[in-house]
Phi, psi and omega in degrees: 000118175282148177295125181264164174300155174295142181289155178278335184228149177237135171298129180238353179185169179233127181274101190278301188201159175289152180222122177076195185246359186255018172093008179285146178236134175283126182243128178272113184288141177231048182212157174277353182230063187288331181299315181279328178290325182251044180261153180306139181091347178287134176259125178243155179260142182277116170265177178273189184291347179262354183085017180261149181269121176297170180299322180239076187288147172275165177234158171227140176248131185281127181266317181205153178207156172207147177295140180210119184048239181264021184207208178224147169262121187238137172246122181269152176301132181086357178244104189237008175210170185302320185280331187289349174257006181304326182289350177272333187302137182090348180278157171262148170245143186237155178233141180298137186303322181292347178264355182286144181294151176299147180284148175284163176303126178092353178274152177220140170294140177300323182298331176291335180287331181298129181089351182287145174286141177241127179228159175276169179295336178269009174090008181282126175286120179267322181145212178229152183288120179252341182199152175239128176249123181273103183230168175249138006271355180217147172287154180241141173263130168268121182242124178266117180260171178294330186245329182201166180256155183228150169245112185244126174299133179270079182230147184305328182292337182253328181271115181279325179196150176232116180242098183299317183296323178271353181059045187217140174243132175249132179230156177239086181287148180289160184302137173092342183297321182281353177266352182287000000 
């Protein structure tokens, strides 16, 4: 898998269902910064049911939002009753990359991990990252190797370094993990 260019837009949420009678929509956040992403005045792009941006994407502007359970209740401009937002339900919302918050030291976008070469601290090539699974208690990297594939927990105790510029992850797996 060759390294692709950084995306222009990132998926930041899913518009799940209508809530109440005043046009609020429950948004399942898919970002580490939901408070600033779903703030009044923010403009989001409407993706399709697969999270892809159409050729001529529509936009929605957030009029009001509030935290609710494990997500946010958002009211978009022009949506003021339960039925007027029905056409939005099931869509993903995206945010322009230049509007995404800067990463903290040591943070990496998951899309940057895709296609990275993975080696052990002693230099053994394991393969490249082909998928990331967001699970509890730890996310998993699926690594396609020349001889076999691996599922490696993406945890600080195992990941020694992630170098986006070098397109490389160095890990220190515990004994026996690579034999599973």
